[in-house]
C-alpha positions, 0 to 999 in steps of 0.5 A: 081224436088228436090232442092239440098242444099250443105252440106258445106257453102261457102263465110262466110267471113274471120273471126271476124272483126278487126281494127278501128270501125266507125259510132256510134262506137269507139275503135277497133274491136273485142271490140268497144264501143258505142260513139254517139257524139254531142249535141242535143237540149233538149225539153222544158225549160229553165232548171235553176233548173237542174245543169250542169252535171246532168243525165236527163230524159224525163217526159211528153215530158219535160227534167227533172233531172233524179231521182232514186226514181220515174219511171217517171224520168227514164231512163236517156237519157243523161247528161245536158250540162247546156248552154243557148240553153238547150242542152244534151250531148248524148256521156256522155262526160261532162268536168264539171263532176268530176268523179273517174276513172273506177267506175260504176255510178248510179242515186242517190235517190235525182238525180245526180250521185253516185258510191253507188247504192241507197239501201232504200226501194221502191227506183228505181235503175238506172245504168248510166255507167262507167267512162273512166277517171275523166271527161268522162262518157260512158253511158250504161244505166242499167235496172231499178229495184225497191228495195222491 
């Protein structure tokens, strides 16, 4: 006996979501943003050589300052808080950062943040995210590429 499949679908919902976002999202639908809040312990340490507010990466299971000139120090996984407990702020919000509002930030060739993408030959580029205001950086890591 053949199985009949109706032509018109039904019960597809009432349209696009609206209202406040929840969980790992912040803002409102239809355009929420990712907001993974809180602090996580950083592996290894101590990290006296990593300045607070520096983008960081994992290299060999140890936290290192993110660098744009080596693939082993990318991708950036967070912003180092710089406390004695070696924590990384995963939301990208760091009160000690001094940012320019509404700018896209990159990992500089020597580590740290810059609004100018590195342009030297053989340098890895890593987009980190966009600043919400002068102290909040929303991490939205871009693809790393190597300048020819």
